[in-house]
mmJSON file of the N, C-alpha and C atoms, coordinates in Angstrom:
{"data_MODEL":{"atom_site":{
"group_PDB":["ATOM","ATOM","ATOM","ATOM","ATOM","ATOM","ATOM","ATOM","ATOM","ATOM","ATOM","ATOM","ATOM","ATOM","ATOM","ATOM","ATOM","ATOM","ATOM","ATOM","ATOM","ATOM","ATOM","ATOM","ATOM","ATOM","ATOM","ATOM","ATOM","ATOM","ATOM","ATOM","ATOM","ATOM","ATOM","ATOM","ATOM","ATOM","ATOM","ATOM","ATOM","ATOM","ATOM","ATOM","ATOM","ATOM","ATOM","ATOM","ATOM","ATOM","ATOM","ATOM","ATOM","ATOM","ATOM","ATOM","ATOM","ATOM","ATOM","ATOM","ATOM","ATOM","ATOM","ATOM","ATOM","ATOM","ATOM","ATOM","ATOM","ATOM","ATOM","ATOM","ATOM","ATOM","ATOM","ATOM","ATOM","ATOM","ATOM","ATOM","ATOM","ATOM","ATOM","ATOM","ATOM","ATOM","ATOM","ATOM","ATOM","ATOM","ATOM","ATOM","ATOM","ATOM","ATOM","ATOM","ATOM","ATOM","ATOM","ATOM","ATOM","ATOM","ATOM","ATOM","ATOM","ATOM","ATOM","ATOM","ATOM","ATOM","ATOM","ATOM","ATOM","ATOM","ATOM","ATOM","ATOM","ATOM","ATOM","ATOM","ATOM","ATOM","ATOM","ATOM","ATOM","ATOM","ATOM","ATOM","ATOM","ATOM","ATOM","ATOM","ATOM","ATOM","ATOM","ATOM","ATOM","ATOM","ATOM","ATOM","ATOM","ATOM","ATOM","ATOM","ATOM","ATOM","ATOM","ATOM","ATOM","ATOM","ATOM","ATOM","ATOM","ATOM","ATOM","ATOM","ATOM","ATOM","ATOM","ATOM","ATOM","ATOM","ATOM","ATOM","ATOM","ATOM","ATOM","ATOM","ATOM","ATOM","ATOM","ATOM","ATOM","ATOM","ATOM","ATOM","ATOM"],
"id":[1,2,3,4,5,6,7,8,9,10,11,12,13,14,15,16,17,18,19,20,21,22,23,24,25,26,27,28,29,30,31,32,33,34,35,36,37,38,39,40,41,42,43,44,45,46,47,48,49,50,51,52,53,54,55,56,57,58,59,60,61,62,63,64,65,66,67,68,69,70,71,72,73,74,75,76,77,78,79,80,81,82,83,84,85,86,87,88,89,90,91,92,93,94,95,96,97,98,99,100,101,102,103,104,105,106,107,108,109,110,111,112,113,114,115,116,117,118,119,120,121,122,123,124,125,126,127,128,129,130,131,132,133,134,135,136,137,138,139,140,141,142,143,144,145,146,147,148,149,150,151,152,153,154,155,156,157,158,159,160,161,162,163,164,165,166,167,168,169,170,171,172,173,174,175,176,177],
"type_symbol":["N","C","C","N","C","C","N","C","C","N","C","C","N","C","C","N","C","C","N","C","C","N","C","C","N","C","C","N","C","C","N","C","C","N","C","C","N","C","C","N","C","C","N","C","C","N","C","C","N","C","C","N","C","C","N","C","C","N","C","C","N","C","C","N","C","C","N","C","C","N","C","C","N","C","C","N","C","C","N","C","C","N","C","C","N","C","C","N","C","C","N","C","C","N","C","C","N","C","C","N","C","C","N","C","C","N","C","C","N","C","C","N","C","C","N","C","C","N","C","C","N","C","C","N","C","C","N","C","C","N","C","C","N","C","C","N","C","C","N","C","C","N","C","C","N","C","C","N","C","C","N","C","C","N","C","C","N","C","C","N","C","C","N","C","C","N","C","C","N","C","C","N","C","C","N","C","C"],
"label_atom_id":["N","CA","C","N","CA","C","N","CA","C","N","CA","C","N","CA","C","N","CA","C","N","CA","C","N","CA","C","N","CA","C","N","CA","C","N","CA","C","N","CA","C","N","CA","C","N","CA","C","N","CA","C","N","CA","C","N","CA","C","N","CA","C","N","CA","C","N","CA","C","N","CA","C","N","CA","C","N","CA","C","N","CA","C","N","CA","C","N","CA","C","N","CA","C","N","CA","C","N","CA","C","N","CA","C","N","CA","C","N","CA","C","N","CA","C","N","CA","C","N","CA","C","N","CA","C","N","CA","C","N","CA","C","N","CA","C","N","CA","C","N","CA","C","N","CA","C","N","CA","C","N","CA","C","N","CA","C","N","CA","C","N","CA","C","N","CA","C","N","CA","C","N","CA","C","N","CA","C","N","CA","C","N","CA","C","N","CA","C","N","CA","C","N","CA","C","N","CA","C","N","CA","C","N","CA","C"],
"label_alt_id":[null,null,null,null,null,null,null,null,null,null,null,null,null,null,null,null,null,null,null,null,null,null,null,null,null,null,null,null,null,null,null,null,null,null,null,null,null,null,null,null,null,null,null,null,null,null,null,null,null,null,null,null,null,null,null,null,null,null,null,null,null,null,null,null,null,null,null,null,null,null,null,null,null,null,null,null,null,null,null,null,null,null,null,null,null,null,null,null,null,null,null,null,null,null,null,null,null,null,null,null,null,null,null,null,null,null,null,null,null,null,null,null,null,null,null,null,null,null,null,null,null,null,null,null,null,null,null,null,null,null,null,null,null,null,null,null,null,null,null,null,null,null,null,null,null,null,null,null,null,null,null,null,null,null,null,null,null,null,null,null,null,null,null,null,null,null,null,null,null,null,null,null,null,null,null,null,null],
"label_comp_id":["UNK","UNK","UNK","UNK","UNK","UNK","UNK","UNK","UNK","UNK","UNK","UNK","UNK","UNK","UNK","UNK","UNK","UNK","UNK","UNK","UNK","UNK","UNK","UNK","UNK","UNK","UNK","UNK","UNK","UNK","UNK","UNK","UNK","UNK","UNK","UNK","UNK","UNK","UNK","UNK","UNK","UNK","UNK","UNK","UNK","UNK","UNK","UNK","UNK","UNK","UNK","UNK","UNK","UNK","UNK","UNK","UNK","UNK","UNK","UNK","UNK","UNK","UNK","UNK","UNK","UNK","UNK","UNK","UNK","UNK","UNK","UNK","UNK","UNK","UNK","UNK","UNK","UNK","UNK","UNK","UNK","UNK","UNK","UNK","UNK","UNK","UNK","UNK","UNK","UNK","UNK","UNK","UNK","UNK","UNK","UNK","UNK","UNK","UNK","UNK","UNK","UNK","UNK","UNK","UNK","UNK","UNK","UNK","UNK","UNK","UNK","UNK","UNK","UNK","UNK","UNK","UNK","UNK","UNK","UNK","UNK","UNK","UNK","UNK","UNK","UNK","UNK","UNK","UNK","UNK","UNK","UNK","UNK","UNK","UNK","UNK","UNK","UNK","UNK","UNK","UNK","UNK","UNK","UNK","UNK","UNK","UNK","UNK","UNK","UNK","UNK","UNK","UNK","UNK","UNK","UNK","UNK","UNK","UNK","UNK","UNK","UNK","UNK","UNK","UNK","UNK","UNK","UNK","UNK","UNK","UNK","UNK","UNK","UNK","UNK","UNK","UNK"],
"label_asym_id":["A","A","A","A","A","A","A","A","A","A","A","A","A","A","A","A","A","A","A","A","A","A","A","A","A","A","A","A","A","A","A","A","A","A","A","A","A","A","A","A","A","A","A","A","A","A","A","A","A","A","A","A","A","A","A","A","A","A","A","A","A","A","A","A","A","A","A","A","A","A","A","A","A","A","A","A","A","A","A","A","A","A","A","A","A","A","A","A","A","A","A","A","A","A","A","A","A","A","A","A","A","A","A","A","A","A","A","A","A","A","A","A","A","A","A","A","A","A","A","A","A","A","A","A","A","A","A","A","A","A","A","A","A","A","A","A","A","A","A","A","A","A","A","A","A","A","A","A","A","A","A","A","A","A","A","A","A","A","A","A","A","A","A","A","A","A","A","A","A","A","A","A","A","A","A","A","A"],
"label_entity_id":["1","1","1","1","1","1","1","1","1","1","1","1","1","1","1","1","1","1","1","1","1","1","1","1","1","1","1","1","1","1","1","1","1","1","1","1","1","1","1","1","1","1","1","1","1","1","1","1","1","1","1","1","1","1","1","1","1","1","1","1","1","1","1","1","1","1","1","1","1","1","1","1","1","1","1","1","1","1","1","1","1","1","1","1","1","1","1","1","1","1","1","1","1","1","1","1","1","1","1","1","1","1","1","1","1","1","1","1","1","1","1","1","1","1","1","1","1","1","1","1","1","1","1","1","1","1","1","1","1","1","1","1","1","1","1","1","1","1","1","1","1","1","1","1","1","1","1","1","1","1","1","1","1","1","1","1","1","1","1","1","1","1","1","1","1","1","1","1","1","1","1","1","1","1","1","1","1"],
"label_seq_id":[1,1,1,2,2,2,3,3,3,4,4,4,5,5,5,6,6,6,7,7,7,8,8,8,9,9,9,10,10,10,11,11,11,12,12,12,13,13,13,14,14,14,15,15,15,16,16,16,17,17,17,18,18,18,19,19,19,20,20,20,21,21,21,22,22,22,23,23,23,24,24,24,25,25,25,26,26,26,27,27,27,28,28,28,29,29,29,30,30,30,31,31,31,32,32,32,33,33,33,34,34,34,35,35,35,36,36,36,37,37,37,38,38,38,39,39,39,40,40,40,41,41,41,42,42,42,43,43,43,44,44,44,45,45,45,46,46,46,47,47,47,48,48,48,49,49,49,50,50,50,51,51,51,52,52,52,53,53,53,54,54,54,55,55,55,56,56,56,57,57,57,58,58,58,59,59,59],
"pdbx_PDB_ins_code":[null,null,null,null,null,null,null,null,null,null,null,null,null,null,null,null,null,null,null,null,null,null,null,null,null,null,null,null,null,null,null,null,null,null,null,null,null,null,null,null,null,null,null,null,null,null,null,null,null,null,null,null,null,null,null,null,null,null,null,null,null,null,null,null,null,null,null,null,null,null,null,null,null,null,null,null,null,null,null,null,null,null,null,null,null,null,null,null,null,null,null,null,null,null,null,null,null,null,null,null,null,null,null,null,null,null,null,null,null,null,null,null,null,null,null,null,null,null,null,null,null,null,null,null,null,null,null,null,null,null,null,null,null,null,null,null,null,null,null,null,null,null,null,null,null,null,null,null,null,null,null,null,null,null,null,null,null,null,null,null,null,null,null,null,null,null,null,null,null,null,null,null,null,null,null,null,null],
"Cartn_x":[179.931,180.079,181.143,182.207,182.988,182.929,181.817,181.629,181.767,180.982,180.915,182.342,183.099,184.376,185.239,185.302,186.14,185.802,184.448,183.969,184.463,184.484,184.984,186.454,187.129,188.508,189.12,188.207,188.566,189.855,190.082,191.456,192.612,192.402,193.641,194.117,193.338,193.68,193.448,194.149,194.258,192.772,192.364,191.016,189.966,188.894,188.006,187.366,187.184,186.881,187.802,189.031,190.077,190.553,190.71,191.033,190.302,191.182,190.644,191.327,192.136,192.872,194.121,195.008,196.277,196.266,197.296,197.207,197.723,197.462,197.871,199.367,200.006,201.35,202.208,203.035,204.111,204.967,205.245,206.089,205.452,204.2,203.305,203.19,203.1,202.914,204.25,205.53,206.673,206.859,206.337,206.503,205.383,204.469,203.321,204.071,204.673,205.17,206.377,207.338,208.459,208.105,207.002,206.561,205.816,205.185,204.646,205.671,206.708,207.798,208.559,208.821,209.449,208.654,207.383,206.529,206.574,206.555,206.728,208.032,209.061,210.435,210.561,210.021,209.732,209.118,208.01,207.096,207.838,208.425,209.128,210.319,211.05,212.141,211.771,210.721,210.246,209.719,209.097,208.676,209.789,210.849,212.033,212.915,212.909,213.569,212.727,211.449,210.657,210.867,210.864,211.0,212.525,213.461,214.956,214.728,214.135,213.955,213.318,212.142,211.369,212.219,213.041,213.907,214.806,215.476,216.543,215.92,214.684,213.941,213.37,213.398,212.77,211.187,210.651,209.084,208.716],
"Cartn_y":[70.982,71.619,70.696,70.379,69.736,68.009,67.636,66.398,65.528,65.768,64.767,64.673,65.691,65.715,64.926,65.015,64.18,62.637,62.585,61.085,60.493,61.219,60.557,60.671,61.166,61.349,62.154,62.971,63.923,64.577,65.009,66.025,65.074,63.878,63.098,61.999,61.641,60.72,61.148,60.608,60.949,60.434,59.265,58.873,58.776,59.449,59.37,58.088,57.718,56.353,55.341,55.663,54.52,53.817,54.606,54.103,52.918,51.965,50.692,50.122,51.008,50.586,50.086,49.968,49.376,47.79,47.378,45.9,45.224,43.946,43.315,42.797,42.761,42.49,43.646,43.519,44.739,45.063,44.192,44.519,45.418,45.34,46.144,47.496,47.523,48.736,49.58,48.867,49.586,50.106,49.366,49.733,50.91,50.913,52.177,53.366,53.264,54.26,54.893,53.917,54.384,55.186,54.768,55.28,56.675,56.683,57.946,59.14,58.538,59.339,59.895,59.018,59.431,60.427,60.36,61.368,62.688,62.613,63.98,64.591,63.763,64.303,65.078,64.322,64.892,66.198,66.345,67.417,68.519,68.332,69.37,69.837,68.996,69.44,70.252,70.022,70.933,72.24,72.384,73.533,74.587,73.876,74.635,75.146,74.375,74.861,76.024,75.888,77.064,78.393,78.143,79.258,79.867,79.081,79.706,80.447,79.831,80.453,81.808,81.726,82.932,84.136,83.676,84.59,85.183,84.475,84.904,85.782,85.665,86.469,87.533,87.577,88.926,88.818,87.706,87.626,87.042],
"Cartn_z":[223.71,222.41,221.441,222.033,221.091,221.269,222.073,222.309,221.08,220.066,218.987,218.217,218.136,217.695,218.424,219.777,220.545,220.528,220.471,220.612,219.254,218.153,216.866,216.733,217.811,217.826,216.653,215.93,214.847,214.86,216.031,216.214,216.615,216.866,217.352,216.384,215.467,214.602,213.002,212.166,210.8,210.26,210.643,209.985,211.151,211.112,212.071,212.257,213.48,214.031,213.824,213.398,213.132,214.572,215.577,216.748,217.202,217.639,218.137,219.434,220.012,221.252,220.952,222.047,221.721,221.457,220.861,220.616,221.948,222.066,223.101,222.896,221.827,221.734,222.108,223.012,223.337,222.248,221.425,220.111,219.144,219.005,218.145,218.818,220.142,220.846,220.604,220.672,220.432,218.918,218.038,216.64,216.319,216.86,216.849,217.426,218.675,219.158,218.584,218.133,217.325,215.92,215.254,214.183,214.434,215.527,216.067,216.237,216.903,217.387,216.044,214.995,213.871,213.138,213.248,212.363,213.099,214.478,215.22,215.042,214.997,214.654,213.306,212.299,211.09,211.007,211.648,211.502,212.305,213.415,214.142,213.45,212.924,212.054,210.871,210.041,209.066,209.634,210.915,211.387,211.837,212.48,212.802,211.764,210.756,209.352,208.785,208.741,208.3,209.185,210.275,211.427,211.044,210.825,210.386,209.165,208.14,206.968,207.011,207.645,207.912,208.575,209.658,210.328,209.42,208.58,207.612,206.665,206.172,205.256,205.841,207.235,207.861,207.911,207.85,207.688,209.215],
"occupancy":[1.0,1.0,1.0,1.0,1.0,1.0,1.0,1.0,1.0,1.0,1.0,1.0,1.0,1.0,1.0,1.0,1.0,1.0,1.0,1.0,1.0,1.0,1.0,1.0,1.0,1.0,1.0,1.0,1.0,1.0,1.0,1.0,1.0,1.0,1.0,1.0,1.0,1.0,1.0,1.0,1.0,1.0,1.0,1.0,1.0,1.0,1.0,1.0,1.0,1.0,1.0,1.0,1.0,1.0,1.0,1.0,1.0,1.0,1.0,1.0,1.0,1.0,1.0,1.0,1.0,1.0,1.0,1.0,1.0,1.0,1.0,1.0,1.0,1.0,1.0,1.0,1.0,1.0,1.0,1.0,1.0,1.0,1.0,1.0,1.0,1.0,1.0,1.0,1.0,1.0,1.0,1.0,1.0,1.0,1.0,1.0,1.0,1.0,1.0,1.0,1.0,1.0,1.0,1.0,1.0,1.0,1.0,1.0,1.0,1.0,1.0,1.0,1.0,1.0,1.0,1.0,1.0,1.0,1.0,1.0,1.0,1.0,1.0,1.0,1.0,1.0,1.0,1.0,1.0,1.0,1.0,1.0,1.0,1.0,1.0,1.0,1.0,1.0,1.0,1.0,1.0,1.0,1.0,1.0,1.0,1.0,1.0,1.0,1.0,1.0,1.0,1.0,1.0,1.0,1.0,1.0,1.0,1.0,1.0,1.0,1.0,1.0,1.0,1.0,1.0,1.0,1.0,1.0,1.0,1.0,1.0,1.0,1.0,1.0,1.0,1.0,1.0],
"B_iso_or_equiv":[0.0,0.0,0.0,0.0,0.0,0.0,0.0,0.0,0.0,0.0,0.0,0.0,0.0,0.0,0.0,0.0,0.0,0.0,0.0,0.0,0.0,0.0,0.0,0.0,0.0,0.0,0.0,0.0,0.0,0.0,0.0,0.0,0.0,0.0,0.0,0.0,0.0,0.0,0.0,0.0,0.0,0.0,0.0,0.0,0.0,0.0,0.0,0.0,0.0,0.0,0.0,0.0,0.0,0.0,0.0,0.0,0.0,0.0,0.0,0.0,0.0,0.0,0.0,0.0,0.0,0.0,0.0,0.0,0.0,0.0,0.0,0.0,0.0,0.0,0.0,0.0,0.0,0.0,0.0,0.0,0.0,0.0,0.0,0.0,0.0,0.0,0.0,0.0,0.0,0.0,0.0,0.0,0.0,0.0,0.0,0.0,0.0,0.0,0.0,0.0,0.0,0.0,0.0,0.0,0.0,0.0,0.0,0.0,0.0,0.0,0.0,0.0,0.0,0.0,0.0,0.0,0.0,0.0,0.0,0.0,0.0,0.0,0.0,0.0,0.0,0.0,0.0,0.0,0.0,0.0,0.0,0.0,0.0,0.0,0.0,0.0,0.0,0.0,0.0,0.0,0.0,0.0,0.0,0.0,0.0,0.0,0.0,0.0,0.0,0.0,0.0,0.0,0.0,0.0,0.0,0.0,0.0,0.0,0.0,0.0,0.0,0.0,0.0,0.0,0.0,0.0,0.0,0.0,0.0,0.0,0.0,0.0,0.0,0.0,0.0,0.0,0.0],
"pdbx_formal_charge":[null,null,null,null,null,null,null,null,null,null,null,null,null,null,null,null,null,null,null,null,null,null,null,null,null,null,null,null,null,null,null,null,null,null,null,null,null,null,null,null,null,null,null,null,null,null,null,null,null,null,null,null,null,null,null,null,null,null,null,null,null,null,null,null,null,null,null,null,null,null,null,null,null,null,null,null,null,null,null,null,null,null,null,null,null,null,null,null,null,null,null,null,null,null,null,null,null,null,null,null,null,null,null,null,null,null,null,null,null,null,null,null,null,null,null,null,null,null,null,null,null,null,null,null,null,null,null,null,null,null,null,null,null,null,null,null,null,null,null,null,null,null,null,null,null,null,null,null,null,null,null,null,null,null,null,null,null,null,null,null,null,null,null,null,null,null,null,null,null,null,null,null,null,null,null,null,null],
"auth_seq_id":[1,1,1,2,2,2,3,3,3,4,4,4,5,5,5,6,6,6,7,7,7,8,8,8,9,9,9,10,10,10,11,11,11,12,12,12,13,13,13,14,14,14,15,15,15,16,16,16,17,17,17,18,18,18,19,19,19,20,20,20,21,21,21,22,22,22,23,23,23,24,24,24,25,25,25,26,26,26,27,27,27,28,28,28,29,29,29,30,30,30,31,31,31,32,32,32,33,33,33,34,34,34,35,35,35,36,36,36,37,37,37,38,38,38,39,39,39,40,40,40,41,41,41,42,42,42,43,43,43,44,44,44,45,45,45,46,46,46,47,47,47,48,48,48,49,49,49,50,50,50,51,51,51,52,52,52,53,53,53,54,54,54,55,55,55,56,56,56,57,57,57,58,58,58,59,59,59],
"auth_comp_id":["UNK","UNK","UNK","UNK","UNK","UNK","UNK","UNK","UNK","UNK","UNK","UNK","UNK","UNK","UNK","UNK","UNK","UNK","UNK","UNK","UNK","UNK","UNK","UNK","UNK","UNK","UNK","UNK","UNK","UNK","UNK","UNK","UNK","UNK","UNK","UNK","UNK","UNK","UNK","UNK","UNK","UNK","UNK","UNK","UNK","UNK","UNK","UNK","UNK","UNK","UNK","UNK","UNK","UNK","UNK","UNK","UNK","UNK","UNK","UNK","UNK","UNK","UNK","UNK","UNK","UNK","UNK","UNK","UNK","UNK","UNK","UNK","UNK","UNK","UNK","UNK","UNK","UNK","UNK","UNK","UNK","UNK","UNK","UNK","UNK","UNK","UNK","UNK","UNK","UNK","UNK","UNK","UNK","UNK","UNK","UNK","UNK","UNK","UNK","UNK","UNK","UNK","UNK","UNK","UNK","UNK","UNK","UNK","UNK","UNK","UNK","UNK","UNK","UNK","UNK","UNK","UNK","UNK","UNK","UNK","UNK","UNK","UNK","UNK","UNK","UNK","UNK","UNK","UNK","UNK","UNK","UNK","UNK","UNK","UNK","UNK","UNK","UNK","UNK","UNK","UNK","UNK","UNK","UNK","UNK","UNK","UNK","UNK","UNK","UNK","UNK","UNK","UNK","UNK","UNK","UNK","UNK","UNK","UNK","UNK","UNK","UNK","UNK","UNK","UNK","UNK","UNK","UNK","UNK","UNK","UNK","UNK","UNK","UNK","UNK","UNK","UNK"],
"auth_asym_id":["A","A","A","A","A","A","A","A","A","A","A","A","A","A","A","A","A","A","A","A","A","A","A","A","A","A","A","A","A","A","A","A","A","A","A","A","A","A","A","A","A","A","A","A","A","A","A","A","A","A","A","A","A","A","A","A","A","A","A","A","A","A","A","A","A","A","A","A","A","A","A","A","A","A","A","A","A","A","A","A","A","A","A","A","A","A","A","A","A","A","A","A","A","A","A","A","A","A","A","A","A","A","A","A","A","A","A","A","A","A","A","A","A","A","A","A","A","A","A","A","A","A","A","A","A","A","A","A","A","A","A","A","A","A","A","A","A","A","A","A","A","A","A","A","A","A","A","A","A","A","A","A","A","A","A","A","A","A","A","A","A","A","A","A","A","A","A","A","A","A","A","A","A","A","A","A","A"],
"auth_atom_id":["N","CA","C","N","CA","C","N","CA","C","N","CA","C","N","CA","C","N","CA","C","N","CA","C","N","CA","C","N","CA","C","N","CA","C","N","CA","C","N","CA","C","N","CA","C","N","CA","C","N","CA","C","N","CA","C","N","CA","C","N","CA","C","N","CA","C","N","CA","C","N","CA","C","N","CA","C","N","CA","C","N","CA","C","N","CA","C","N","CA","C","N","CA","C","N","CA","C","N","CA","C","N","CA","C","N","CA","C","N","CA","C","N","CA","C","N","CA","C","N","CA","C","N","CA","C","N","CA","C","N","CA","C","N","CA","C","N","CA","C","N","CA","C","N","CA","C","N","CA","C","N","CA","C","N","CA","C","N","CA","C","N","CA","C","N","CA","C","N","CA","C","N","CA","C","N","CA","C","N","CA","C","N","CA","C","N","CA","C","N","CA","C","N","CA","C","N","CA","C","N","CA","C","N","CA","C"],
"pdbx_PDB_model_num":[1,1,1,1,1,1,1,1,1,1,1,1,1,1,1,1,1,1,1,1,1,1,1,1,1,1,1,1,1,1,1,1,1,1,1,1,1,1,1,1,1,1,1,1,1,1,1,1,1,1,1,1,1,1,1,1,1,1,1,1,1,1,1,1,1,1,1,1,1,1,1,1,1,1,1,1,1,1,1,1,1,1,1,1,1,1,1,1,1,1,1,1,1,1,1,1,1,1,1,1,1,1,1,1,1,1,1,1,1,1,1,1,1,1,1,1,1,1,1,1,1,1,1,1,1,1,1,1,1,1,1,1,1,1,1,1,1,1,1,1,1,1,1,1,1,1,1,1,1,1,1,1,1,1,1,1,1,1,1,1,1,1,1,1,1,1,1,1,1,1,1,1,1,1,1,1,1]
}}}
């Protein structure tokens, strides 16, 4: 049922069909991992802040 979506990586990547595999250069892999980690931290920080605001407002 979700085969077409998974195949297109629609849930995993910002741009459908963008994935082309990891680069052969380990330095590029580290750069990609660091960028991803930074994005996850930024998202998580904003989610936690919103939960704190919601708790303070009683929502």
